[in-house]
C-alpha positions as a Markdown table, in Angstrom:
| # | Residue | x | y | z |
|---|---|---|---|---|
| 1 | Met | -15.8 | -32.9 | -5.0 |
| 2 | Thr | -17.6 | -31.3 | -8.0 |
| 3 | Pro | -15.4 | -28.5 | -9.4 |
| 4 | Ile | -16.9 | -25.0 | -9.2 |
| 5 | Ile | -18.2 | -23.8 | -12.5 |
| 6 | Asp | -21.0 | -21.4 | -11.3 |
| 7 | Ile | -19.2 | -18.6 | -9.5 |
| 8 | His | -22.4 | -17.0 | -8.1 |
| 9 | Thr | -25.8 | -18.4 | -7.3 |
| 10 | His | -28.5 | -18.0 | -4.6 |
| 11 | His | -29.8 | -21.5 | -5.1 |
| 12 | Leu | -28.9 | -23.2 | -1.8 |
| 13 | Asp | -29.0 | -26.7 | -3.3 |
| 14 | Ala | -26.6 | -25.9 | -6.2 |
| 15 | Asp | -23.7 | -28.3 | -7.0 |
| 16 | Gly | -20.4 | -27.1 | -8.4 |
| 17 | Ala | -21.2 | -23.6 | -7.4 |
| 18 | Leu | -20.3 | -20.7 | -5.1 |
| 19 | Ile | -23.5 | -20.1 | -3.1 |
| 20 | Ser | -24.0 | -16.5 | -2.0 |
| 21 | Val | -25.7 | -15.9 | 1.4 |
| 22 | Ala | -26.0 | -13.2 | 4.0 |
| 23 | Pro | -24.2 | -13.8 | 7.2 |
| 24 | Gln | -27.4 | -14.3 | 9.2 |
| 25 | Asp | -28.4 | -17.0 | 6.7 |
| 26 | Phe | -25.1 | -18.9 | 6.7 |
| 27 | Asn | -25.8 | -22.6 | 7.4 |
| 28 | Pro | -23.0 | -24.5 | 5.7 |
| 29 | Gln | -23.9 | -27.9 | 4.3 |
| 30 | Pro | -21.5 | -30.8 | 3.5 |
| 31 | Gly | -20.0 | -30.6 | 0.0 |
| 32 | Lys | -21.0 | -26.9 | -0.6 |
| 33 | Trp | -18.9 | -23.8 | -1.0 |
| 34 | Tyr | -20.0 | -20.3 | -0.1 |
| 35 | Ser | -19.5 | -16.5 | -0.3 |
| 36 | Val | -20.9 | -14.4 | 2.5 |
| 37 | Gly | -21.7 | -10.7 | 2.6 |
| 38 | Phe | -24.1 | -7.9 | 2.9 |
| 39 | His | -26.0 | -7.0 | -0.3 |
| 40 | Pro | -26.2 | -3.2 | -1.0 |
| 41 | Trp | -30.0 | -3.4 | -1.3 |
| 42 | His | -30.7 | -4.8 | 2.1 |
| 43 | Ala | -30.8 | -2.1 | 4.8 |
| 44 | Ile | -27.0 | -1.7 | 5.0 |
| 45 | Glu | -27.4 | 1.7 | 6.7 |
| 46 | Lys | -28.5 | -0.2 | 9.8 |
| 47 | Leu | -25.5 | -2.4 | 10.0 |
| 48 | Asn | -23.4 | -2.2 | 13.2 |
| 49 | Asp | -20.2 | -3.6 | 14.6 |
| 50 | Glu | -22.0 | -6.8 | 15.7 |
| 51 | Asp | -23.1 | -7.4 | 12.1 |
| 52 | Phe | -19.6 | -7.1 | 10.9 |
| 53 | Glu | -18.3 | -9.3 | 13.6 |
| 54 | Leu | -20.8 | -12.0 | 12.5 |
| 55 | Leu | -19.6 | -11.5 | 8.9 |
| 56 | Glu | -16.0 | -12.0 | 9.9 |
| 57 | Arg | -16.8 | -15.2 | 11.9 |
| 58 | Cys | -18.7 | -16.6 | 8.8 |
| 59 | Ala | -15.9 | -15.5 | 6.4 |
| 60 | Arg | -13.3 | -17.5 | 8.4 |
| 61 | His | -15.2 | -20.7 | 7.9 |
| 62 | Arg | -13.3 | -23.1 | 5.7 |
| 63 | Gln | -16.3 | -23.5 | 3.3 |
| 64 | Val | -16.4 | -19.8 | 2.7 |
| 65 | Leu | -14.1 | -19.1 | -0.3 |
| 66 | Ala | -15.1 | -15.5 | -1.1 |
| 67 | Ile | -16.6 | -12.4 | 0.4 |
| 68 | Gly | -19.9 | -11.0 | -1.0 |
| 69 | Glu | -22.2 | -10.5 | -2.6 |
| 70 | Thr | -21.5 | -6.8 | -1.7 |
| 71 | Gly | -20.9 | -3.7 | -3.8 |
| 72 | Met | -22.6 | -0.6 | -5.1 |
| 73 | Asp | -25.7 | 0.2 | -7.1 |
| 74 | Arg | -26.7 | 3.6 | -8.3 |
| 75 | Thr | -30.3 | 2.5 | -9.0 |
| 76 | Arg | -31.3 | 1.0 | -5.7 |
| 77 | Gly | -30.4 | 0.7 | -2.0 |
| 78 | Ala | -28.8 | 3.0 | 0.5 |
| 79 | Glu | -27.1 | 6.3 | -0.2 |
| 80 | Leu | -24.0 | 5.8 | -2.3 |
| 81 | Asp | -21.6 | 7.0 | 0.4 |
| 82 | Ile | -23.1 | 4.3 | 2.8 |
| 83 | Gln | -22.8 | 1.7 | 0.1 |
| 84 | Ala | -19.2 | 2.7 | -0.4 |
| 85 | Ala | -18.3 | 2.5 | 3.3 |
| 86 | Val | -19.9 | -1.0 | 3.6 |
| 87 | Phe | -18.2 | -2.1 | 0.5 |
| 88 | Val | -14.8 | -1.0 | 1.8 |
| 89 | Arg | -15.4 | -2.9 | 5.1 |
| 90 | His | -15.9 | -6.1 | 3.0 |
| 91 | Leu | -12.7 | -5.3 | 1.0 |
| 92 | Gln | -10.7 | -4.9 | 4.2 |
| 93 | Leu | -11.9 | -8.3 | 5.4 |
| 94 | Ala | -11.2 | -9.9 | 2.1 |
| 95 | His | -7.7 | -8.4 | 2.2 |
| 96 | Asp | -7.1 | -9.7 | 5.7 |
| 97 | Leu | -8.3 | -13.2 | 4.8 |
| 98 | Gly | -6.8 | -13.4 | 1.3 |
| 99 | Lys | -10.1 | -13.9 | -0.4 |
| 100 | Pro | -11.8 | -12.4 | -3.5 |
| 101 | Val | -15.0 | -10.3 | -3.4 |
| 102 | Val | -18.1 | -11.2 | -5.4 |
| 103 | Thr | -19.2 | -7.7 | -6.4 |
| 104 | His | -22.6 | -6.3 | -7.2 |
| 105 | Cys | -22.0 | -3.4 | -9.6 |
| 106 | Val | -24.9 | -1.5 | -11.3 |
| 107 | Arg | -24.0 | 1.7 | -13.1 |
| 108 | Ala | -21.2 | 2.0 | -10.5 |
| 109 | Ala | -18.0 | 0.8 | -12.2 |
| 110 | Gln | -16.1 | 4.0 | -11.6 |
| 111 | Asp | -17.5 | 4.2 | -8.0 |
| 112 | Ile | -16.4 | 0.6 | -7.3 |
| 113 | Leu | -12.9 | 1.2 | -8.6 |
| 114 | Ala | -12.5 | 4.5 | -6.9 |
| 115 | Ala | -13.7 | 3.2 | -3.5 |
| 116 | Arg | -11.2 | 0.3 | -3.7 |
| 117 | Ser | -8.4 | 2.7 | -4.7 |
| 118 | Arg | -9.1 | 5.3 | -2.0 |
| 119 | Ala | -8.9 | 2.5 | 0.6 |
| 120 | His | -5.6 | 1.3 | -0.9 |
| 121 | Leu | -7.0 | -2.1 | -1.5 |
| 122 | Asp | -6.3 | -2.5 | -5.2 |
| 123 | Asp | -4.8 | -5.9 | -4.5 |
| 124 | Val | -8.2 | -7.4 | -3.6 |
| 125 | Pro | -9.6 | -9.4 | -6.5 |
| 126 | Leu | -13.1 | -8.3 | -7.6 |
| 127 | Ile | -15.4 | -10.7 | -9.4 |
| 128 | Ile | -18.1 | -8.4 | -11.0 |
| 129 | His | -21.1 | -10.7 | -11.0 |
| 130 | Gly | -24.1 | -10.5 | -13.4 |
| 131 | Met | -22.1 | -8.4 | -15.9 |
| 132 | Arg | -24.6 | -6.8 | -18.3 |
| 133 | Ser | -22.9 | -3.6 | -19.3 |
| 134 | Asn | -21.3 | -2.8 | -22.6 |
| 135 | Ala | -17.8 | -3.4 | -23.8 |
| 136 | His | -16.6 | 0.0 | -22.8 |
| 137 | Val | -17.6 | -0.6 | -19.1 |
| 138 | Ala | -16.2 | -4.1 | -19.4 |
| 139 | Arg | -12.8 | -2.7 | -20.5 |
| 140 | Thr | -12.9 | -0.2 | -17.7 |
| 141 | Leu | -13.4 | -2.9 | -15.1 |
| 142 | Leu | -10.8 | -5.2 | -16.8 |
| 143 | Asp | -8.3 | -2.3 | -16.8 |
| 144 | Gly | -9.0 | -2.1 | -13.1 |
| 145 | Gly | -7.9 | -5.7 | -12.6 |
| 146 | Cys | -11.5 | -7.1 | -12.2 |
| 147 | Tyr | -12.9 | -10.4 | -13.3 |
| 148 | Leu | -16.2 | -10.5 | -15.1 |
| 149 | Ser | -19.0 | -13.0 | -14.6 |
| 150 | Phe | -21.8 | -13.5 | -17.1 |
| 151 | Gly | -25.2 | -15.0 | -16.5 |
| 152 | Ser | -28.1 | -15.7 | -18.8 |
| 153 | Arg | -28.4 | -12.0 | -19.9 |
| 154 | Phe | -25.4 | -10.1 | -21.1 |
| 155 | Asn | -24.0 | -7.8 | -23.8 |
| 156 | Pro | -22.2 | -10.1 | -26.4 |
| 157 | Glu | -19.6 | -7.3 | -27.0 |
| 158 | Ala | -18.7 | -7.4 | -23.3 |
| 159 | Val | -18.1 | -11.1 | -23.5 |
| 160 | Asn | -15.8 | -10.6 | -26.5 |
| 161 | Ala | -13.9 | -7.9 | -24.7 |
| 162 | Thr | -13.2 | -10.3 | -21.8 |
| 163 | Pro | -10.0 | -12.4 | -21.9 |
| 164 | Pro | -10.7 | -16.1 | -21.2 |
| 165 | Asp | -8.6 | -16.0 | -18.0 |
| 166 | Arg | -10.8 | -13.3 | -16.6 |
| 167 | Leu | -14.2 | -14.9 | -17.5 |
| 168 | Phe | -16.7 | -16.5 | -15.1 |
| 169 | Ile | -20.2 | -17.8 | -15.6 |
| 170 | Glu | -23.1 | -17.8 | -13.1 |
| 171 | Thr | -26.8 | -18.6 | -12.6 |
| 172 | Asp | -27.5 | -16.0 | -9.9 |
| 173 | Glu | -31.3 | -16.4 | -9.3 |
| 174 | Ala | -32.2 | -17.2 | -12.8 |
| 175 | Pro | -34.2 | -20.4 | -13.6 |
| 176 | Val | -31.4 | -21.7 | -15.9 |
| 177 | Thr | -28.6 | -24.3 | -15.5 |
| 178 | Ile | -25.0 | -23.4 | -15.6 |
| 179 | Leu | -24.6 | -25.5 | -18.8 |
| 180 | Glu | -27.3 | -23.3 | -20.5 |
| 181 | Val | -25.4 | -20.2 | -19.5 |
| 182 | Ala | -22.1 | -21.7 | -20.8 |
| 183 | Ser | -23.8 | -22.4 | -24.1 |
| 184 | Leu | -25.0 | -18.8 | -24.4 |
| 185 | Val | -21.6 | -17.4 | -23.5 |
| 186 | Ala | -20.0 | -19.7 | -26.1 |
| 187 | Gln | -22.3 | -18.4 | -28.8 |
| 188 | Ala | -21.1 | -14.9 | -28.1 |
| 189 | Ser | -17.5 | -15.8 | -27.9 |
| 190 | His | -14.8 | -17.6 | -29.9 |
| 191 | Leu | -15.0 | -20.6 | -27.4 |
| 192 | Thr | -17.0 | -23.8 | -27.5 |
| 193 | Thr | -19.4 | -24.6 | -24.6 |
| 194 | Asp | -16.9 | -27.2 | -23.3 |
| 195 | Gln | -14.1 | -24.6 | -23.4 |
| 196 | Val | -16.2 | -22.0 | -21.5 |
| 197 | Ile | -16.9 | -24.6 | -18.8 |
| 198 | Ser | -13.3 | -25.7 | -18.6 |
| 199 | Gln | -12.0 | -22.1 | -18.5 |
| 200 | Ala | -14.6 | -20.9 | -15.9 |
| 201 | Ser | -13.7 | -23.9 | -13.7 |
| 202 | Ala | -9.9 | -23.3 | -14.0 |
| 203 | Asn | -10.4 | -19.6 | -13.2 |
| 204 | Ala | -12.5 | -20.5 | -10.2 |
| 205 | Cys | -9.9 | -22.9 | -8.9 |
| 206 | Arg | -7.2 | -20.3 | -9.3 |
| 207 | Ile | -8.9 | -17.2 | -7.8 |
| 208 | Leu | -10.6 | -19.2 | -5.0 |
| 209 | Gly | -7.5 | -21.2 | -4.1 |
| 210 | Ile | -9.1 | -24.6 | -4.2 |
| 211 | Gly | -8.1 | -28.0 | -5.5 |
| 212 | Pro | -9.5 | -31.5 | -5.4 |
| 213 | Val | -10.4 | -31.4 | -1.8 |
| 214 | Asn | -13.5 | -32.5 | 0.2 |
| 215 | Val | -15.6 | -30.5 | 2.7 |
């Protein structure tokens, strides 16, 4: 089994990756790992109990290692209170299943942390995907116990503010390889490309609770 290096991608054929899909699109393939959730951009104000029941059924599948992508976005999507309520539903499910949450966070770091705290779900690990904010925001999220995932575009100071054991890398939807992302992150950090890859993989194994197993 290829170890997970890419913590977040929408490329369905990706290897060594956590593939993010909506519950209605979940169609697990042999040798693949998944995260499943409702993206805050996608008509979440229309979600009902049946939708969340589907999410839970998918989330319990043995190839689903995380919940998400879900989260909050102040620039796009439903009203913020709706986003917060849907986000908390994902957190509650993640708490029940003992899985981390791949989190979409755009200009909403304080909102994300506050929603989790109000719901008394601070023990749920959050992987902030596509981290592009500055070092101040990075430190706010890190102080909140979050992990930070960097893609092909990021603020170098935020990378430097991130301890190696809290760092992930991802391709998301970008037309790049995870090795190219690792090289970019290495250039912005005190690590080599090989060290970035090794650290990201070790972090993934730890937070996702996986070892050398087959699916």
